N, C-alpha and C positions, 0 to 999 in steps of 0.2 A: 397647120395646126390640127383641129379636130377633123376637118374635111379630108385631110390626107390619110388619116388613120381608119376612118369608117368608109367602107365601100357600099355600093348599092345593094349587094347581095346580103350584107350584114343587116341592113335596115329591113329588107324584105323578110329575112329570117326572123328577126325580132318581132315584126308584126304578125307573121304566121304563127310563131310560138305563142304570142299573147292570145290570139284568137283560139288556138288549139287548147291552151290551158283553160280558157274560159268555157269553151264548149264541153270539155271533159268534166270540168267541175260542175257545170249545170246538169249534165247527164248523170253524174254520180249522185248528186243531191236528189234528183228525181227518182232514181232507182232505189235509194234508201227510203224515201217516202213511200214508194210503192210497196216495198217489203214490209214496212211498218203497218200500212193499211191492210195488207194481205194477212199478216199475223193477227191483227185485231179482228178481222173478219173470221179467221179460223177459230179464235177463242169464242166469238159469239156463236158460231155454228156448233161447236162442241158443247157449249153450255145449253143451247136450245135442244140439241139432240139428247142431252142428259135430263131434260125436263126442268132445268133451272133457269133463273133469270141471269143474264150476263152481268158482270160488274159494271157499275156506272162509269168507272174510269176508262173502260174500253170505248164506250160511246164518246167520251170526252176526247180521246185520242183521235178518233175518226173525224170528229168535228174540227179539232185543231189542225189536222193535216190539210184540210181544204182551205184554210185561211192563208192569205198572202203574207209574205215576210218582207221586211225592209230590204231594198235592193242593194245590199252591200257588194255582192259579187259583180253586179253591173257597174258599180263605181270603180272597182278594180279593173275590169275589162276595158271600159271606156277610157279610163285614165292611162292604162298601158297603151292603148291604140293612139290616144292623142299624143302621148310622149313619143311614140314611134313616128307619127306623121310630122310632129314638130322637128324631129331630127332630120327626117327626109326633106322638109321644107328648108332647113338651114343648109343642107348639103347639095340641094339641087341648084343647077345654073340659074342665073338671074332671070332669064326669060321663061323658064320652064317650071317655076316653083309656085305658080298661082293655084294650081289644082291641089298641091300639098297643103297650102295655106287654108283653102276652103275646107278640106277634109279635117285638118288638124283643129281648126276652130270649131267645126261641127262636133267632133268627138269631145272636145273640151267642154263645150256647152252641155252636151248630153251627160258627160260625167258629173258636171256640177249640178245638173238637174236631178240626177239619180242620188247624189250626195244629199241634196236638199230634201228629197223624198225620204231617204233613209233616216235622216236626223229628225224630221217632223214625225214620222211614223213611230220612231223610238220614243218620242216625248208623249205621244198620245196614251201609251200604255200606262 
């Protein structure tokens, strides 16, 4: 059935891909935030050099950039990881699947926790 069509290397490739996509996405988001803060600082510097007061919206952007956001990306990453480890658990031989079960359950609980945080943070606004 399913165990015959999915090999161990496919499961490992899926898990590696999920981790890679999550890390690249987080890195890209951090880089974009850095660029936004750098541009805001350049506007402030240019305004001060010209002897003018920088616009208030620039200060708001800098303050907003430092605030934490709902952990939606973590929900996606931990859900993908838990999915991969549940597949590995179902494909592993009966005596060797306990470690996959522990990791899959841990990733699932972490994904659910991040989902709860993301939903609760969204409602506070």
